[in-house]
Backbone as a printed PyTorch tensor [residue, N CA C, xyz], in Angstrom:
tensor([[[-19.0810,  41.0180, -62.2810],
         [-19.3500,  42.0690, -61.2300],
         [-19.4320,  41.4850, -60.1470]],

        [[-20.5560,  40.3610, -59.9110],
         [-20.5840,  39.8550, -58.3900],
         [-19.4040,  39.8700, -57.4270]],

        [[-18.5200,  38.8290, -58.7780],
         [-16.9650,  38.6990, -58.4870],
         [-16.1500,  39.4850, -57.7760]],

        [[-16.0410,  40.8920, -58.4560],
         [-15.6240,  41.6890, -58.1570],
         [-15.8310,  42.4950, -56.3170]],

        [[-17.4740,  42.6110, -56.5940],
         [-17.6810,  43.0230, -55.5370],
         [-17.3050,  42.5040, -54.1910]],

        [[-17.5510,  40.8180, -54.4140],
         [-16.8110,  40.0000, -53.4280],
         [-15.8990,  40.1220, -53.2910]],

        [[-14.4840,  40.3140, -54.3550],
         [-13.1130,  40.4090, -53.9820],
         [-12.9250,  41.7380, -53.1520]],

        [[-13.9390,  42.6160, -53.6250],
         [-13.1760,  44.1970, -52.9850],
         [-13.6860,  43.7700, -51.5540]],

        [[-14.6070,  43.1880, -50.9370],
         [-15.5760,  43.0310, -50.0970],
         [-17.0330,  43.6610, -49.5800]],

        [[-17.7340,  43.1440, -50.0250],
         [-19.2750,  43.4870, -50.0950],
         [-19.4680,  44.5530, -48.3130]],

        [[-19.3010,  43.4670, -47.3680],
         [-19.7150,  44.3540, -46.1260],
         [-19.0410,  45.8550, -46.2440]],

        [[-17.6300,  45.7420, -46.9890],
         [-17.1970,  47.2030, -46.7860],
         [-17.6900,  48.1620, -46.9300]],

        [[-18.2090,  48.0950, -48.5760],
         [-19.4680,  48.8280, -49.5310],
         [-20.6200,  49.1100, -49.0470]],

        [[-20.9770,  48.4590, -47.6480],
         [-22.6840,  48.7930, -47.7230],
         [-22.8840,  49.9270, -47.1940]],

        [[-23.6790,  51.0410, -47.8930],
         [-23.7590,  52.2140, -47.0790],
         [-23.1850,  52.7540, -48.1640]],

        [[-22.2210,  52.8720, -48.6050],
         [-21.4470,  53.5730, -49.9170],
         [-22.2040,  54.3160, -50.9070]],

        [[-22.3350,  55.3900, -50.9600],
         [-23.3970,  56.0090, -51.8120],
         [-22.3970,  56.6240, -53.1260]],

        [[-23.2160,  55.3940, -54.3600],
         [-22.7240,  55.7170, -55.4460],
         [-24.0980,  56.1690, -56.8190]],

        [[-24.6720,  55.9360, -56.6280],
         [-25.7840,  56.2150, -57.5690],
         [-26.9680,  57.2540, -57.4600]],

        [[-26.8780,  58.2020, -58.5240],
         [-27.8820,  59.3100, -58.3340],
         [-29.1730,  59.0010, -58.4120]],

        [[-30.1820,  59.6890, -57.2650],
         [-31.5370,  58.9030, -58.0060],
         [-32.4210,  59.7970, -58.5750]],

        [[-33.8110,  60.0060, -58.8040],
         [-34.8330,  60.5470, -59.3280],
         [-34.8900,  61.7460, -58.4360]],

        [[-34.6660,  61.7870, -56.9300],
         [-34.9540,  62.8950, -56.3270],
         [-34.2240,  63.6630, -55.5730]],

        [[-32.9400,  63.0590, -56.5390],
         [-31.4500,  64.3580, -56.0480],
         [-31.0160,  63.9730, -55.2360]],

        [[-31.4070,  62.7570, -54.2990],
         [-30.4350,  61.7110, -53.4410],
         [-29.4580,  61.1540, -53.6430]],

        [[-28.7270,  60.1390, -53.4290],
         [-28.0310,  59.1900, -53.8120],
         [-28.2550,  58.0330, -53.3710]],

        [[-27.9290,  57.2330, -54.1400],
         [-28.7400,  56.0340, -53.3970],
         [-27.3030,  55.2550, -52.6350]],

        [[-27.1330,  54.3810, -52.0000],
         [-26.1310,  53.8280, -50.8160],
         [-26.4130,  51.8740, -51.7570]],

        [[-25.1380,  51.4910, -51.7340],
         [-25.0780,  49.8510, -51.6900],
         [-25.5240,  49.1590, -50.8120]],

        [[-26.1360,  48.1490, -51.5410],
         [-27.3300,  47.6460, -50.6720],
         [-28.6730,  47.7120, -50.0120]],

        [[-29.0660,  48.7190, -50.4580],
         [-30.1750,  49.5280, -50.6770],
         [-30.9930,  48.7220, -52.0300]],

        [[-32.4440,  48.5250, -51.9760],
         [-32.9450,  48.1550, -53.1620],
         [-33.0590,  49.4310, -54.1480]],

        [[-32.5820,  49.3400, -54.9950],
         [-32.6890,  50.4920, -56.0230],
         [-33.6510,  49.9800, -57.0660]],

        [[-34.6390,  51.0370, -58.0940],
         [-35.4490,  50.4520, -59.2110],
         [-35.0720,  51.4330, -60.4960]],

        [[-34.9440,  50.4460, -61.4800],
         [-34.6520,  50.9490, -62.9780],
         [-36.3170,  51.3830, -63.1890]],

        [[-36.6350,  52.2530, -63.7460],
         [-37.7180,  52.6740, -64.2180],
         [-37.7460,  53.7720, -65.3870]],

        [[-38.8660,  53.3400, -66.1580],
         [-39.2460,  54.8160, -66.9910],
         [-39.6730,  56.0500, -66.5650]],

        [[-39.9860,  57.1340, -66.9860],
         [-40.5060,  58.2840, -65.9160],
         [-42.2200,  57.5530, -66.5370]],

        [[-42.4640,  57.1960, -66.9760],
         [-43.9970,  56.8740, -67.0460],
         [-44.0570,  55.8220, -65.8770]],

        [[-43.4270,  54.7290, -65.8830],
         [-43.4930,  54.0240, -64.8370],
         [-43.3440,  54.5490, -63.1060]],

        [[-42.3000,  55.5250, -63.1380],
         [-42.2180,  55.9410, -62.1820],
         [-43.2760,  56.9230, -61.6230]],

        [[-44.4030,  57.1750, -62.4310],
         [-45.3830,  58.0760, -62.1210],
         [-46.4790,  57.5290, -61.6340]],

        [[-46.5400,  56.3260, -61.6400],
         [-47.1890,  55.1930, -61.0470],
         [-47.1050,  55.2420, -59.5330]],

        [[-45.7800,  55.6470, -59.1350],
         [-45.5360,  55.3160, -57.7870],
         [-44.5530,  56.2290, -57.5930]],

        [[-45.2820,  57.6640, -57.6140],
         [-44.1390,  59.1840, -57.1980],
         [-43.7420,  59.1490, -56.1660]],

        [[-44.0410,  58.1420, -54.9560],
         [-43.8520,  58.3830, -53.7030],
         [-42.4250,  57.5500, -53.6520]],

        [[-42.2000,  56.9570, -54.3810],
         [-40.8090,  56.5210, -54.6290],
         [-39.9370,  56.7840, -54.8800]],

        [[-39.8430,  57.9490, -55.4730],
         [-38.7850,  58.8650, -55.8170],
         [-37.0230,  58.5200, -55.4760]],

        [[-37.7840,  58.6110, -54.1880],
         [-36.1510,  58.1270, -53.4490],
         [-35.5540,  56.6330, -54.1950]],

        [[-36.0260,  55.9960, -54.6310],
         [-35.5810,  54.8390, -54.8950],
         [-35.4520,  54.4210, -56.4600]],

        [[-35.8240,  55.4240, -57.3740],
         [-35.7650,  55.3200, -58.6040],
         [-34.3500,  55.9050, -59.0200]],

        [[-33.4950,  55.3090, -60.1040],
         [-32.3670,  55.4260, -60.5180],
         [-32.5250,  56.3990, -61.4290]],

        [[-31.7440,  57.4330, -61.6770],
         [-31.7520,  58.9550, -62.3330],
         [-31.6400,  57.8680, -63.6940]],

        [[-32.5330,  58.8170, -64.7140],
         [-32.3430,  58.3900, -66.1540],
         [-31.0870,  58.1750, -66.9460]],

        [[-30.2150,  59.3850, -66.4270],
         [-28.9300,  59.6670, -67.4360],
         [-27.9860,  58.5120, -66.5840]],

        [[-27.9290,  58.1430, -65.1000],
         [-27.1360,  56.9650, -64.9200],
         [-27.4530,  55.9170, -65.6950]],

        [[-28.8900,  55.4500, -65.4670],
         [-29.2550,  54.2050, -66.1040],
         [-28.6220,  54.4160, -67.4070]],

        [[-28.3950,  55.3130, -68.3320],
         [-28.2930,  55.1500, -69.7320],
         [-26.5070,  55.2160, -69.9590]],

        [[-25.8720,  55.4020, -68.8970],
         [-24.8000,  55.3920, -68.5970],
         [-24.1850,  53.9930, -68.7740]],

        [[-25.1840,  53.5850, -67.4750],
         [-24.7730,  52.0640, -66.5790],
         [-25.3620,  50.8180, -67.9670]],

        [[-25.9390,  50.9950, -68.9720],
         [-27.0900,  50.3940, -69.6740],
         [-25.9790,  48.9660, -70.5190]],

        [[-24.4700,  49.2600, -70.5220],
         [-23.9820,  48.3110, -71.5510],
         [-23.8390,  47.0850, -69.9510]],

        [[-23.6470,  47.5660, -69.0980],
         [-23.3300,  46.9970, -67.4860],
         [-24.4650,  45.8830, -67.5980]],

        [[-25.9520,  46.3830, -67.4630],
         [-26.7460,  45.7710, -66.8440],
         [-27.2340,  44.5160, -67.4330]],

        [[-26.5600,  44.0640, -68.7800],
         [-26.8600,  42.7930, -69.1910],
         [-25.6710,  41.8400, -68.5280]],

        [[-24.3080,  42.0460, -67.8090],
         [-23.9030,  41.4020, -67.6570],
         [-24.2250,  40.5160, -66.6770]],

        [[-24.0190,  39.2190, -66.5670],
         [-24.3830,  38.2620, -65.2280],
         [-24.5750,  38.7270, -64.2340]],

        [[-24.8810,  38.7530, -63.1680],
         [-24.7850,  39.2320, -61.7330],
         [-24.9090,  40.8010, -61.1590]],

        [[-24.6810,  41.6120, -62.5000],
         [-24.7140,  42.9520, -61.9760],
         [-26.0700,  43.3660, -61.4320]],

        [[-26.8490,  43.3680, -62.0650],
         [-28.7050,  43.9540, -61.3800],
         [-28.3500,  43.1090, -59.5240]],

        [[-28.1290,  41.8560, -59.7620],
         [-28.1090,  41.3280, -58.3540],
         [-27.1670,  41.3320, -57.3520]],

        [[-25.9950,  41.6050, -57.5940],
         [-25.0200,  42.4540, -57.3420],
         [-25.4820,  43.4660, -56.3770]],

        [[-25.6580,  44.4360, -57.4070],
         [-25.9170,  46.0870, -56.9540],
         [-27.2460,  46.0720, -56.1510]],

        [[-28.5540,  44.8150, -55.7650],
         [-29.5720,  44.8120, -55.6620],
         [-30.4510,  45.9100, -56.3720]],

        [[-30.4050,  45.8160, -57.4980],
         [-31.2390,  46.5510, -58.5840],
         [-32.2490,  45.9930, -59.0470]],

        [[-33.3020,  46.1410, -59.4920],
         [-34.3140,  45.4800, -60.0880],
         [-35.3390,  46.6360, -60.9500]],

        [[-35.9110,  46.1030, -62.3370],
         [-36.6410,  46.6200, -63.3060],
         [-37.9140,  46.7260, -62.7130]],

        [[-38.6170,  47.8560, -62.8430],
         [-39.8970,  48.1440, -62.8620],
         [-40.9350,  46.8530, -63.0770]],

        [[-42.0060,  46.4090, -62.3030],
         [-42.8410,  45.8490, -62.7420],
         [-43.7430,  45.2470, -61.8660]],

        [[-44.4470,  43.7960, -62.2180],
         [-45.6050,  43.5430, -61.0740],
         [-45.0410,  43.5830, -59.8600]],

        [[-44.3720,  43.1210, -59.4420],
         [-43.5640,  42.7970, -58.3100],
         [-43.0510,  43.8140, -57.4820]],

        [[-42.7350,  45.0970, -58.2220],
         [-42.5810,  46.1590, -57.5000],
         [-44.4650,  46.9960, -57.5360]],

        [[-45.0830,  46.7700, -58.1200],
         [-46.4950,  47.3890, -57.5560],
         [-47.2420,  46.4600, -56.9650]],

        [[-46.7600,  45.3770, -56.9870],
         [-47.6720,  44.5450, -55.7830],
         [-47.0480,  44.9020, -54.5260]],

        [[-45.6830,  44.7720, -54.4320],
         [-45.3180,  45.1220, -53.1540],
         [-45.3610,  46.2920, -52.6180]],

        [[-45.9330,  47.6670, -53.2640],
         [-46.3960,  49.2120, -52.9920],
         [-47.3890,  49.6380, -53.1880]],

        [[-48.7070,  48.8380, -53.8290],
         [-50.1450,  49.1590, -54.0210],
         [-50.3960,  49.5500, -52.6980]],

        [[-50.7100,  48.9890, -51.2800],
         [-50.5470,  49.7290, -50.4670],
         [-50.6920,  51.0600, -49.9660]],

        [[-49.9040,  51.3170, -50.5580],
         [-49.2420,  52.7940, -50.0630],
         [-49.8160,  53.5400, -51.2030]],

        [[-50.4530,  53.2840, -52.4420],
         [-50.9400,  54.1390, -53.2340],
         [-52.6670,  53.9150, -53.2680]],

        [[-53.1800,  53.2920, -52.5250],
         [-54.6600,  53.0200, -52.4850],
         [-55.3880,  53.5890, -51.3550]],

        [[-56.4960,  53.8370, -51.3370],
         [-56.6060,  55.0280, -50.0930],
         [-56.7160,  54.0200, -48.7020]],

        [[-56.5900,  54.1210, -47.7510],
         [-56.5450,  53.3190, -46.7200],
         [-57.8100,  52.6590, -46.2630]],

        [[-59.0960,  53.4510, -46.0770],
         [-60.3950,  52.5680, -46.2400],
         [-60.7670,  51.5390, -47.2720]],

        [[-59.7290,  51.1850, -47.9820],
         [-60.0340,  50.0370, -48.6540],
         [-59.6260,  49.1080, -48.3090]],

        [[-58.6940,  49.3490, -47.4530],
         [-57.7000,  47.9720, -46.6460],
         [-58.9330,  47.0070, -45.8310]],

        [[-58.6410,  45.3990, -46.5930],
         [-59.4930,  44.6010, -45.5840],
         [-60.8540,  44.6280, -46.6050]],

        [[-61.0930,  44.9910, -47.5220],
         [-62.5240,  45.3750, -48.4380],
         [-62.2940,  44.0460, -49.4410]],

        [[-63.5540,  43.4550, -49.6990],
         [-63.5630,  42.6170, -50.5090],
         [-63.8150,  43.2050, -52.1170]],

        [[-64.8540,  44.5600, -51.4510],
         [-65.4330,  45.2290, -52.8200],
         [-65.4090,  46.6030, -52.2990]],

        [[-65.3100,  48.0940, -53.0090],
         [-65.2450,  49.0840, -52.8480],
         [-65.8270,  49.5880, -54.0720]],

        [[-67.1130,  50.5920, -53.6060],
         [-67.8320,  51.1420, -54.6090],
         [-66.8420,  52.6520, -55.1470]],

        [[-66.5970,  52.5980, -55.9900],
         [-65.8340,  53.7150, -56.9570],
         [-67.1340,  54.9180, -57.3870]],

        [[-66.6710,  55.7100, -57.1990],
         [-67.6490,  56.9560, -57.7950],
         [-66.2750,  58.1800, -58.3570]],

        [[-66.4370,  58.2010, -59.2160],
         [-65.6330,  59.3670, -60.3780],
         [-66.0820,  60.9710, -59.9870]],

        [[-65.1090,  61.5630, -58.8920],
         [-65.5750,  62.9190, -58.2960],
         [-65.4370,  63.8610, -59.7270]],

        [[-65.3310,  63.3420, -61.0540],
         [-65.1070,  64.7030, -61.9470],
         [-66.6600,  63.8540, -62.3990]],

        [[-67.5660,  63.1970, -62.3090],
         [-68.8970,  62.7660, -63.0440],
         [-70.1880,  63.5520, -62.4770]],

        [[-70.4890,  64.4260, -63.3160],
         [-71.8260,  64.9850, -62.4610],
         [-72.7730,  63.6190, -62.8810]],

        [[-73.5190,  63.8800, -61.4650],
         [-74.5230,  62.8280, -61.7000],
         [-76.2030,  63.5800, -61.8870]],

        [[-76.7410,  63.8050, -62.5780],
         [-77.9530,  64.4290, -63.2000],
         [-79.2440,  63.5240, -62.2300]]])
């Protein structure tokens, strides 16, 4: 698949809309897109604009195992790397730079 993209001309394909995303928009060639289950997506809901639509993932499943397919389209599987790259966007900003933070459960009743 990577060879096919090179033959067509990857630069000409950049920004070409081609993949439906979870938020209803369409992903473009060259932009990092993430394959994730609905449960994984719920961990980083602000990334809906980067998650591939589940129906599209199911239809393309046979191609994901082809050498170079994922890399050539800039797709990545949800995993620790995705979480690490986005952890600062889900933690409270007042925790930034702290070695330790106190955790208080807002639902816990103190007697």
